[in-house]
C-alpha positions in Angstrom: -110.1 64.9 154.4 -110.1 68.2 152.3 -113.2 70.1 153.0 -114.1 70.4 149.3 -114.0 66.6 148.9 -116.8 66.5 151.1 -118.3 69.9 149.6 -118.1 68.1 145.8 -119.5 65.1 147.1 -122.8 66.5 148.4 -123.2 69.2 145.3 -123.2 65.7 143.0 -125.4 64.2 145.1 -129.0 63.9 144.0 -131.8 65.5 146.3 -135.3 63.0 144.9 -135.2 59.2 144.3 -137.0 60.0 141.0 -134.3 62.7 139.8 -131.0 61.5 138.2 -127.7 63.8 138.2 -126.9 65.4 134.9 -123.2 66.3 135.9 -120.1 65.4 136.9 -117.8 66.4 139.2 -115.8 67.9 136.4 -118.4 70.5 135.5 -118.5 71.5 139.3 -115.1 72.3 139.7 -115.1 74.2 135.8 -118.1 76.2 137.7 -115.3 77.2 140.5 -112.6 78.2 138.1 -115.0 80.2 135.8 -116.6 82.1 139.0 -112.9 82.8 140.5 -111.7 84.1 137.0 -114.8 86.2 135.8 -116.4 87.3 139.5 -120.1 86.1 138.0 -121.3 84.2 135.0 -124.6 84.1 133.6 -126.6 80.7 132.8 -126.5 81.2 129.1 -122.6 81.6 129.7 -122.5 78.9 131.6 -124.0 76.0 129.6 -121.7 77.0 126.5 -118.6 76.5 129.0 -119.5 73.4 130.4 -121.4 72.1 127.1 -124.9 71.3 129.2 -128.3 71.6 128.3 -130.5 74.7 130.3 -132.1 72.4 132.0 -128.8 70.7 133.5 -127.4 74.0 133.9 -130.3 75.1 136.3 -129.9 71.7 138.5 -126.4 72.5 139.1 -126.6 75.9 139.9 -129.4 74.8 142.1 -127.5 72.4 144.2 -124.6 75.1 144.4 -127.2 77.4 146.2 -128.6 75.2 148.3 -125.3 74.3 149.6 -124.4 78.1 149.8 -121.6 77.9 147.5 -123.3 80.7 144.9 -126.0 83.3 144.9 -127.5 84.7 142.0 -128.8 88.3 141.4 -130.1 90.6 137.8 -126.2 90.9 137.0 -125.4 86.9 137.0 -124.2 84.1 139.9 -121.3 84.6 142.0 -119.5 82.9 144.6 -120.4 83.5 148.2 -117.9 83.8 150.8 -118.2 80.3 151.9 -117.3 79.6 148.0 -114.4 81.4 147.7 -113.1 79.7 150.4 -114.1 76.4 149.1 -113.0 77.6 145.4 -109.2 78.5 146.9 -108.6 75.0 148.6 -109.8 73.6 145.2 -107.4 75.0 143.1 -104.5 74.4 145.6 -104.6 71.2 144.5 -105.3 71.7 140.7 -103.8 75.1 140.5 -102.6 75.5 136.8 -103.6 74.5 132.9 -102.9 74.9 129.5 -103.3 73.3 126.1 -100.2 71.5 124.3 -99.6 70.4 120.6 -99.8 67.0 119.8 -96.4 64.9 120.6 -95.3 61.4 121.7 -97.4 61.6 124.8 -100.5 63.2 123.7 -101.8 61.7 120.3 -105.2 63.1 120.3 -105.7 66.3 117.9 -106.4 68.5 121.1 -104.5 68.2 123.9 -105.1 69.6 127.7 -103.0 69.2 130.8 -103.6 70.5 134.0 -101.0 69.8 137.1 -102.1 68.0 140.2 -100.1 69.3 143.3 -98.1 66.8 145.2 -100.3 63.6 144.4 -97.3 61.5 142.7 -98.0 58.8 146.0 -101.5 58.4 144.7 -100.9 57.4 141.1 -100.6 53.5 140.5 -100.1 52.9 136.6 -102.0 55.6 135.2 -104.8 53.5 133.6 -107.0 54.9 136.2 -106.5 58.4 135.0 -106.9 56.9 131.6 -110.4 55.5 132.4 -112.0 58.4 134.4 -110.8 60.8 131.3 -112.5 58.1 128.9 -115.6 58.6 131.0 -115.9 62.1 129.8 -116.1 61.1 126.6 -112.0 61.5 126.1 -109.8 59.8 123.6 -107.6 59.2 127.0 -105.1 60.7 129.2 -101.2 60.3 129.9 -100.3 61.1 133.1 -96.7 62.0 134.1 -95.1 62.1 137.6 -92.5 65.1 138.1 -89.4 63.3 139.9 -86.2 64.9 140.1 -86.7 67.4 137.4 -88.1 65.1 134.9 -91.5 63.7 133.4 -91.6 60.1 134.1 -94.1 57.5 133.2 -96.1 55.7 136.5 -94.3 52.2 136.8 -90.4 53.8 135.3 -88.5 51.2 136.5 -85.3 53.4 135.5 -86.9 57.1 136.1 -86.1 57.5 132.2 -87.4 61.3 131.4 -90.1 61.0 129.0 -89.8 64.2 127.3 -86.2 63.9 126.7 -86.5 63.6 123.4 -88.9 66.9 123.3 -87.6 69.5 125.2 -89.4 72.1 123.5 -93.0 70.6 125.4 -90.9 70.0 128.3 -90.2 73.5 128.3 -94.0 74.3 127.7 -94.8 72.2 130.9 -92.4 73.9 132.9 -93.6 77.3 131.8 -97.1 76.9 131.8 -97.7 74.8 134.6 -94.8 75.5 137.1 -94.9 71.9 138.1 -92.8 70.9 141.5 -91.5 67.7 143.1 -94.1 64.8 143.4 -96.5 66.7 141.1 -98.8 65.2 138.9 -99.6 66.0 135.0 -102.2 64.8 133.1 -102.7 64.9 129.5 -106.3 64.8 128.6 -106.6 64.0 124.7 -109.1 63.8 122.1 -110.0 64.3 118.6 -112.9 66.3 118.6 -112.2 69.3 120.5 -110.6 70.9 123.5 -113.4 71.0 126.0 -113.2 67.5 125.7 -110.0 67.0 126.1 -110.1 69.7 129.0 -112.8 67.8 130.7 -111.2 64.5 130.5 -107.9 65.8 131.9 -109.5 67.4 134.9 -111.8 64.6 135.4 -109.0 62.6 135.9 -107.2 64.8 138.1 -110.7 64.8 140.5 -110.7 61.2 140.3 -107.2 61.0 141.5 -108.1 63.2 144.7 -111.5 61.3 145.6 -110.1 57.8 145.0 -107.7 58.6 147.7 -109.7 59.9 149.7 -112.1 57.4 149.4 -109.1 54.6 150.3 -107.6 57.1 152.9 -110.8 56.6 154.8 -111.4 53.2 154.8 -107.8 52.1 156.1 -108.4 54.5 159.0 -112.0 53.1 159.7 -111.0 49.9 159.2 
């Protein structure tokens, strides 16, 4: 099991029976991304970037502190050494992202793409990723597999390149994401804003990782 899978699960767990957790795994991932990029972040900026209320952001930071991943000072919240190590491992699995224009495979007004490194083996039909994106309020998600330098839809029997008629989109994905063989590309789409599309794509990627780890452990234990 990846160390970050267990860590993310702990962060997202509630600590009192009467208190429901008001944030998702994708919000935790976004915090690590923000801190990795900026070094520190204020609670106000955190609320703006995550789209969470003050109380939810405070609870999220509390859970991160309880697990020893962040510390707070007057200068804002920063990653601890433990947090930096976890962030580094997490960002190796989801290393790049970008927004893309509307095209045949990204049907929303706003579209955001993330790269999931070397997880093609864990993709079934792509419906699971779509549902994970919808859970975050997105219109849906499109999943592509990187095979033989082509972008292939899951379940494609002839390995047809889904972007053969749109080379400009293929070039954009290659330039921005730097995909490799057996990587997964997930495009979150929405008609409201980029944040929802972004969170949809990232939640689909996180779901893929967590679902694989869950079933992998079940098979080992049985």
